[in-house]
C-alpha positions as CSV (number, residue, x, y, z in Angstrom):
1,M,56.3,74.6,237.4
2,P,57.9,78.3,238.4
3,E,57.5,81.8,235.7
4,Y,61.2,83.2,235.5
5,P,60.7,87.1,234.5
6,P,61.8,87.3,230.8
7,D,66.1,88.0,230.5
8,T,65.5,92.5,228.7
9,R,69.7,91.8,228.5
10,T,69.5,90.1,225.2
11,A,66.5,92.2,223.8
12,P,68.9,94.7,223.0
13,V,71.2,92.3,221.0
14,V,68.3,91.0,219.1
15,E,67.4,94.4,217.9
16,R,70.6,95.8,216.7
17,I,71.3,92.2,215.0
18,S,68.4,93.0,213.0
19,G,68.9,96.8,212.4
20,H,72.2,95.8,211.1
21,L,70.4,93.4,209.0
22,R,68.4,95.9,207.2
23,E,70.8,98.2,207.1
24,F,73.0,95.9,205.1
25,G,69.8,95.2,202.9
26,R,69.5,98.6,202.0
27,D,72.7,99.3,201.9
28,E,73.7,99.6,197.8
29,G,77.8,99.8,198.7
30,G,80.0,97.7,196.3
31,S,76.9,96.3,193.7
32,L,79.6,97.9,191.2
33,I,82.4,95.3,192.0
34,I,80.2,92.6,191.2
35,F,79.0,94.3,188.0
36,S,82.4,95.1,187.2
37,L,83.5,91.4,187.4
38,Y,80.5,90.5,185.3
39,M,82.1,92.6,182.7
40,F,85.5,91.8,183.1
41,I,84.6,88.0,182.2
42,L,82.4,89.0,179.7
43,M,85.2,91.0,178.1
44,L,87.7,88.3,178.5
45,M,85.3,86.1,176.5
46,M,84.3,88.6,173.6
47,A,88.5,89.1,173.2
48,G,89.0,85.3,173.1
49,I,86.5,84.5,170.9
50,G,88.2,87.9,168.5
51,I,91.7,85.9,169.0
52,D,90.1,82.6,167.4
53,L,88.4,84.4,164.6
54,M,91.8,86.2,163.9
55,R,93.4,82.9,163.9
56,F,90.9,81.6,162.2
57,E,91.2,84.2,159.5
58,R,95.1,84.1,159.3
59,D,95.0,80.2,158.4
60,R,92.5,80.8,156.0
61,S,93.8,83.6,154.1
62,L,97.1,80.6,154.2
63,L,94.8,78.1,152.8
64,Q,93.2,79.9,149.9
65,S,96.1,81.9,148.5
66,T,97.8,78.6,148.3
67,L,94.9,77.2,146.3
68,D,94.7,79.7,144.1
69,R,98.4,79.7,143.5
70,A,97.9,76.1,142.7
71,V,95.3,76.0,140.5
72,L,96.7,79.2,138.4
73,A,100.0,77.1,137.8
74,A,97.8,74.1,136.9
75,A,95.0,75.8,134.6
76,D,98.4,77.4,132.5
77,L,98.3,75.7,128.8
78,N,102.0,76.2,128.9
79,Q,102.8,74.2,132.0
80,K,104.0,70.8,130.9
81,R,103.2,69.1,134.0
82,P,99.9,67.1,134.8
83,P,97.3,69.8,136.6
84,R,96.8,67.5,139.4
85,E,100.6,66.9,140.3
86,V,100.8,70.7,140.2
87,V,98.4,71.3,142.5
88,I,99.2,68.1,145.0
89,D,103.2,69.7,144.2
90,Y,102.5,72.6,146.0
91,F,100.4,72.3,149.2
92,D,103.3,70.0,149.9
93,T,106.1,72.7,149.2
94,S,103.9,74.9,151.3
95,G,103.8,72.4,154.3
96,L,99.9,71.8,154.0
97,L,99.5,68.2,152.2
98,Q,97.6,67.0,155.1
99,Y,94.8,70.0,153.8
100,L,94.2,69.2,150.6
101,D,91.1,67.2,149.1
102,E,93.0,65.7,146.9
103,D,89.9,64.1,146.0
104,S,88.0,67.8,145.0
105,I,91.1,68.4,142.4
106,K,88.9,68.3,139.0
107,V,90.8,69.0,135.2
108,T,88.2,69.8,132.7
109,Q,90.3,70.2,129.4
110,G,89.7,71.4,125.5
111,I,91.6,72.1,122.6
112,N,92.0,75.8,123.5
113,F,90.9,75.8,127.4
114,R,92.0,74.0,130.6
115,N,90.1,74.4,134.0
116,V,91.1,73.3,137.4
117,H,89.3,72.8,140.2
118,A,89.9,72.0,144.3
119,E,89.0,72.4,147.6
120,A,91.2,72.3,150.9
121,R,89.9,72.4,154.4
122,A,91.4,72.4,158.2
123,E,90.4,72.4,161.6
124,M,91.5,74.7,163.7
125,P,91.1,73.8,167.6
126,T,90.0,77.6,169.5
127,D,91.8,78.5,172.6
128,F,88.9,80.1,174.0
129,M,85.5,79.6,171.9
130,H,85.4,76.2,173.5
131,L,84.8,78.0,176.6
132,N,81.2,78.3,175.2
133,G,81.4,75.0,174.1
134,V,82.8,75.4,170.3
135,D,85.6,73.4,170.2
136,S,86.8,73.8,166.7
137,L,86.6,75.9,163.4
138,T,86.7,74.6,159.9
139,V,89.1,76.1,157.9
140,P,87.7,76.0,154.4
141,A,89.0,76.9,150.9
142,V,87.8,76.7,147.3
143,A,89.5,77.7,144.1
144,A,88.9,77.3,140.7
145,A,91.4,78.5,137.5
146,L,90.3,78.5,133.9
147,E,93.0,79.5,131.0
148,R,91.1,79.8,127.9
149,V,92.6,80.6,124.4
150,P,89.9,82.4,122.6
151,N,89.7,83.3,118.7
152,V,92.1,86.2,118.8
153,E,92.6,88.7,116.1
154,I,96.1,90.6,116.3
155,S,97.3,93.2,114.1
156,L,100.8,93.6,114.5
157,V,102.1,96.8,113.7
158,L,105.4,97.5,113.0
159,D,108.3,100.4,112.4
160,I,110.4,99.9,109.4
161,S,111.3,103.9,108.7
162,G,115.0,104.7,108.6
163,S,115.8,105.5,111.7
164,M,115.3,102.5,112.6
165,R,118.9,101.4,111.1
166,N,119.9,103.8,114.3
167,D,121.7,102.2,117.9
168,G,121.2,98.3,116.2
169,R,117.1,99.0,116.3
170,M,116.6,96.7,113.7
171,T,118.8,94.0,114.5
172,A,116.6,93.7,118.1
173,L,114.1,94.3,116.6
174,R,113.6,91.5,114.5
175,P,114.1,88.5,117.2
176,A,112.1,90.3,119.0
177,A,108.8,90.7,116.8
178,V,109.5,86.7,116.1
179,K,109.5,85.5,119.6
180,F,106.1,87.5,119.9
181,V,104.8,85.4,116.8
182,N,105.8,82.1,117.9
183,A,104.4,82.9,121.5
184,V,101.0,84.0,120.0
185,L,101.2,80.8,118.0
186,K,102.0,78.5,120.5
187,D,100.7,75.0,120.5
188,D,96.3,74.8,120.3
189,A,96.4,78.7,120.5
190,K,97.6,78.6,116.6
191,D,94.3,77.5,115.3
192,K,92.5,80.7,116.6
193,T,94.7,83.6,116.2
194,S,95.4,85.0,113.0
195,I,97.8,87.9,112.4
196,N,98.3,91.2,110.2
197,L,101.4,91.6,110.4
198,I,101.5,95.8,109.0
199,P,105.3,97.3,108.7
200,Y,105.1,100.7,107.7
201,A,107.4,103.6,107.1
202,G,106.3,107.1,105.4
203,Q,102.9,105.1,104.0
204,T,102.1,101.3,104.6
205,N,102.0,99.5,101.6
206,P,98.4,96.8,101.1
207,G,99.6,94.9,98.6
208,P,99.3,94.2,95.0
209,W,95.9,92.4,95.6
210,M,94.1,95.0,98.2
211,F,95.5,97.7,95.6
212,D,93.2,96.5,93.3
213,H,90.7,95.3,95.6
214,L,89.8,99.2,96.5
215,N,90.2,100.8,93.2
216,G,94.0,101.7,92.9
217,R,94.7,103.6,89.8
218,R,98.4,103.1,88.9
219,Y,100.4,105.3,87.3
220,A,102.1,104.0,83.5
221,D,105.1,101.7,84.4
222,I,108.4,102.5,83.1
223,E,110.9,100.0,83.0
224,L,114.2,101.5,84.9
225,D,118.0,99.9,84.5
226,E,120.8,100.3,86.9
227,D,121.8,102.8,86.4
228,D,118.3,104.7,87.4
229,G,118.2,103.2,90.6
230,G,116.2,99.7,89.2
231,D,116.8,96.5,88.5
232,E,116.0,93.9,85.7
233,N,112.5,93.5,87.2
234,D,111.5,96.7,88.4
235,R,108.7,98.7,86.6
236,Y,108.9,102.1,87.7
237,P,106.7,103.0,90.0
238,N,104.4,100.1,90.0
239,V,107.5,98.3,92.7
240,S,105.1,99.3,95.7
241,S,101.3,99.7,96.1
242,C,100.5,102.5,98.5
243,L,97.0,104.4,98.3
244,E,97.0,107.6,98.7
245,L,93.9,107.7,101.6
246,N,91.9,111.0,101.9
247,G,91.1,112.8,104.8
248,S,88.2,111.4,105.2
249,D,89.2,108.0,105.8
250,F,90.4,108.6,108.7
251,T,87.5,109.4,110.4
252,H,86.2,105.9,110.6
253,S,87.6,102.8,111.7
254,D,86.2,100.8,107.8
255,L,88.5,99.8,105.2
256,P,89.1,102.7,103.0
257,N,85.9,102.9,100.8
258,E,85.9,106.1,98.5
259,A,85.4,105.1,95.0
260,G,89.3,105.0,94.0
261,Y,92.3,105.7,94.6
262,D,95.7,107.2,92.8
263,Q,99.3,105.4,94.2
264,T,101.2,107.3,96.5
265,P,104.7,108.4,93.9
266,H,108.0,106.2,94.2
267,F,110.2,108.8,95.8
268,M,112.5,109.5,98.9
269,N,112.7,112.6,100.8
270,W,115.5,112.4,103.0
271,K,119.0,110.5,101.4
272,I,120.1,107.6,103.9
273,A,122.4,105.4,102.6
274,S,120.8,102.6,100.5
275,S,122.8,99.5,102.2
276,V,120.7,99.7,104.6
277,M,117.5,100.4,103.2
278,D,115.3,100.3,100.1
279,W,114.9,103.4,97.9
280,G,110.9,104.4,98.4
281,W,108.4,106.9,100.9
282,C,106.0,103.7,100.5
283,P,107.5,100.2,101.2
284,R,107.9,98.1,98.1
285,D,105.9,95.3,97.6
286,E,108.0,93.1,99.4
287,S,107.2,94.6,102.8
288,S,103.4,94.9,102.2
289,I,100.9,93.4,104.8
290,I,100.2,89.9,105.2
291,Y,97.0,89.4,106.2
292,A,95.0,87.1,108.7
293,S,98.4,84.6,108.8
294,N,98.9,81.6,111.6
295,D,101.8,80.6,109.3
296,A,105.0,81.3,111.7
297,V,107.3,81.0,109.3
298,K,105.9,83.4,106.7
299,L,105.5,85.7,109.1
300,N,108.7,85.4,110.7
301,G,109.8,85.5,107.3
302,L,108.6,88.8,106.2
303,I,109.7,89.7,109.9
304,N,113.8,89.2,109.4
305,A,113.4,90.4,105.4
306,M,111.7,93.4,105.6
307,R,113.8,96.3,104.8
308,M,113.5,99.8,106.2
309,H,112.1,103.0,104.1
310,D,111.6,106.6,104.1
311,G,109.3,108.2,106.7
312,T,107.1,107.6,109.8
313,G,103.1,107.8,108.5
314,T,101.7,106.4,111.8
315,Q,98.5,107.5,111.1
316,Y,98.3,105.3,107.5
317,A,99.7,101.9,109.2
318,M,97.0,102.3,112.4
319,K,94.5,102.9,109.9
320,W,94.8,99.2,108.3
321,A,95.7,98.0,111.8
322,L,92.1,98.8,112.9
323,A,90.1,98.3,109.7
324,L,91.4,95.0,109.6
325,L,89.9,94.3,112.5
326,N,86.7,96.1,111.7
327,P,83.7,93.4,111.5
328,S,82.8,95.6,108.5
329,S,85.9,93.8,105.9
330,Q,84.5,90.5,106.5
331,A,83.6,90.4,103.2
332,T,87.0,91.4,101.9
333,F,88.4,88.7,103.7
334,A,85.9,86.0,102.7
335,K,87.5,86.7,98.9
336,M,91.0,87.1,100.2
337,A,90.2,83.8,101.5
338,T,88.4,82.4,97.8
339,D,91.5,84.1,96.4
340,K,94.1,82.4,98.6
341,V,95.8,85.6,100.2
342,I,94.4,84.3,103.3
343,P,93.6,80.5,104.9
344,A,90.3,79.4,104.2
345,G,89.4,78.7,108.4
346,F,90.3,82.6,108.5
347,G,87.3,83.5,105.1
348,T,84.9,84.5,108.3
349,R,86.8,87.1,110.0
350,P,87.0,89.7,111.6
351,A,84.2,88.8,114.0
352,S,82.0,90.8,115.7
353,W,82.7,93.9,117.9
354,K,80.8,91.5,120.5
355,D,81.5,88.1,120.0
356,P,82.0,86.9,123.4
357,E,84.7,84.3,121.9
358,T,87.3,86.8,120.4
359,V,89.3,89.2,121.6
360,K,91.6,91.6,119.3
361,Y,94.7,93.7,119.6
362,I,96.9,95.6,118.2
363,V,100.2,96.2,119.0
364,L,102.2,99.0,117.6
365,M,106.1,99.4,117.3
366,T,107.4,102.5,116.7
367,D,110.9,104.5,117.5
368,G,109.6,107.8,115.6
369,Q,107.3,110.8,115.7
370,V,104.4,111.1,113.3
371,T,105.8,113.4,110.8
372,E,104.8,115.5,108.0
373,Q,103.3,114.1,104.9
374,V,105.4,115.2,101.2
375,R,105.4,114.2,97.8
376,P,106.4,115.4,94.7
377,K,105.0,118.0,93.1
378,D,104.8,115.6,89.7
379,P,104.6,112.2,90.6
380,M,106.2,110.5,87.7
381,H,109.6,112.9,87.4
382,P,112.3,110.9,85.8
383,E,114.6,112.4,88.9
384,N,112.1,110.7,91.7
385,P,113.6,107.2,91.7
386,T,116.8,108.3,91.8
387,Q,117.4,112.2,93.9
388,E,116.2,112.3,97.0
389,L,113.2,115.6,97.4
390,N,115.2,117.2,100.2
391,E,118.5,116.7,98.3
392,G,118.4,119.7,96.0
393,R,115.0,119.4,94.6
394,K,113.0,121.0,97.6
395,S,111.3,123.2,95.1
396,D,109.8,119.6,94.0
397,R,108.3,119.2,96.9
398,N,104.9,119.7,97.9
399,E,104.0,119.2,102.0
400,I,100.2,117.4,101.5
401,T,99.9,117.2,105.2
402,S,101.5,118.8,108.6
403,K,102.9,117.2,111.7
404,S,99.8,117.8,113.6
405,T,96.9,116.9,111.2
406,N,98.6,113.5,110.8
407,F,99.2,112.8,114.3
408,T,95.3,114.4,114.9
409,R,94.4,111.7,112.4
410,F,96.4,108.7,114.1
411,K,94.8,109.8,117.5
412,K,91.5,109.4,116.1
413,Q,91.9,105.9,114.9
414,C,93.3,105.4,118.6
415,D,90.2,106.6,119.6
416,L,88.0,104.6,117.7
417,A,90.1,101.2,118.5
418,K,89.1,101.8,122.2
419,S,85.6,103.6,122.0
420,A,83.6,101.0,124.0
421,H,81.5,99.9,121.2
422,R,84.7,98.6,119.5
423,N,87.0,98.0,122.9
424,V,90.2,96.5,120.9
425,I,93.1,96.1,123.4
426,V,96.4,98.4,122.2
427,Y,99.6,97.8,123.3
428,T,102.1,100.5,122.4
429,I,105.9,100.7,122.5
430,A,108.2,103.7,122.0
431,F,111.4,101.4,121.0
432,D,114.7,103.7,122.0
433,A,112.6,106.8,121.2
434,P,112.3,110.2,122.7
435,D,109.7,111.8,124.8
436,T,107.4,113.6,122.1
437,V,107.3,109.8,120.8
438,Q,106.5,108.2,124.3
439,S,103.8,110.6,124.6
440,Q,101.9,110.0,121.5
441,M,101.8,106.8,122.1
442,K,100.9,106.9,125.6
443,Q,98.0,108.7,124.3
444,C,97.0,105.7,121.9
445,A,97.1,102.9,124.7
446,S,94.6,101.4,126.2
447,S,95.8,102.4,129.6
448,P,99.4,103.3,131.1
449,S,99.6,99.8,131.8
450,H,99.6,99.1,127.8
451,F,102.2,101.5,127.4
452,F,106.2,100.4,127.5
453,K,108.9,102.2,127.5
454,A,112.2,99.8,125.6
455,G,115.5,100.0,124.7
456,T,117.7,97.6,122.1
457,D,118.7,95.7,125.6
458,D,114.6,94.8,126.8
459,I,112.6,94.9,123.7
460,A,112.1,91.2,123.5
461,K,111.3,91.4,126.8
462,V,108.6,93.6,126.4
463,F,106.9,91.7,123.1
464,I,107.2,88.7,125.0
465,N,105.2,90.2,128.1
466,I,102.8,91.5,125.8
467,A,102.4,88.2,124.4
468,R,102.0,86.8,128.3
469,Q,99.2,89.1,128.5
470,I,97.5,88.3,125.2
471,N,97.3,84.3,126.2
472,E,94.7,84.9,129.2
473,L,95.0,83.3,132.5
474,K,92.2,84.2,135.3
475,L,90.5,82.8,138.0
476,V,87.0,82.4,138.0
477,N,85.9,81.5,141.1
C-alpha cells in the first residue's frame, strides 16, 4: 500500500479551533446574565409566595372577625335567640356559611354566665406556592366569648340640690335613673346585684337606722305647726338624720367611726320656692339612703319621689358611696340584714376588695360644683325651720368649711376609691353643668372614658351606656 504524505493544510484549522475552544473556556463574559436569570426566577417565586400569604391573611382576618362578632353576639345574655342560631346566622349573612364548622359550636350557660365557642376553616388554593408543591393553605379561625354577670355592688349617687329644678333637669333625671336601675337589675343579674341609692344635697342623709348605729346625737325635738313650716307629723329638727362628720372621716374609706356625731341642724341657706323642694340642707328622711337593695320597685319609688333640697355637698355623698362598698362595713351590713334593713342575702356584703367574683362601681351624677358648708350659729334657732340664712340672717350664718376644703375632701374619696388596692370603678356624669363642674367630675372618674357630659336630651342614653358597660362582655380566647 503506497504511503501518502500528511495533509499540512488541515493542521492550522485544528489548531485554530482548539485555540478558540480554550479561549471560550477561559472567557467569563456573560456569566452574570445566567446568574441574573436564576435570581429573577427566585424573586418571582418569593413574590408569588408573598402574594399567596397576603391572600391568606386577608381571608383569615375576614373569617376571624366574622367569628368574633358572631360569638360575641351569641354570648350576650340579653340575646333572646338561641346562641347556635346567632352564630350560624352571622356566617350566613356574611356569605361564609360554608366555612363554619357547625359541630364546633359549643354553648355553656349558667345562672349568671354564657360561654360560646366556635371554629371555622377554609381551604385557599395557592396561585404560586403550588410551584413548590403547596397546592393550598388552610385558613383557621377559633373564637370564644364569655359574658358573666358577677356579684355587682353599686353606689348610685344622685344630686337632688335645688339647682336641679332648672331647665327640666329633675324631670329628665328621674326616668333616666329608673332605666339604669332596671338595666342593671335585669333578669339573672338581679340576684347578683346590690345598689346603694344615695341622694344628696347640702348633706347626705344616712337614715334613722344608720344615725343611731353610728351614735348620732339628736337635738331635743319640738313640734311644728303649719305656720312654722311643719305638718302634723313633723318634730323639729328631727325630720332628717344627717351626721356632722369630722375632717378625719374624709381621710379614710371606712364608715364614719368616731365615738359619736352631732345631728346636722334643720335649716336652709338659699331662698328657693317651696313648691319644687323641701326645707332643709339635709334631705328629709324620706330621701335618705337605700342600702344594698335589688328591689327595683323600691329603688325606683325613691327616685320618682325624692324631693330637692338646699346645697351641694358632694364630698358627703362620695364618702358614703365608698364606705358602703368597703369590706370593713360587713359587720354593719350583717346587722342591717338581721334588722331587715337590707335583704338577708346581702348580709355578707360588701365583699373583699380582692374578691375575683365581685366588681364594685360608683356612679355619680351632679349638676353643680362642690360648695362651702354653712350652718346656723344656733342649731336650734327658732327661725331655722322658716327663714333662710342668706335672707336677712347673715349674722346667724357660719361657714364651717370652704369650697376648696370640701373639694379636697371629695377628691380624696375619689382617689381612695380608684387606688389599686380597692380598684372601684368610678363613673361620673356632669349633667347640664358648667366647666368647673366638668373639671371636678373628670378628676374623680376612673379615666377620661368614665366621665360623661350630659344634657336633658341625652341623660338617659348616658345612664344606659354605663349600665351596659357594667354588664361586661369580653372575648376570652
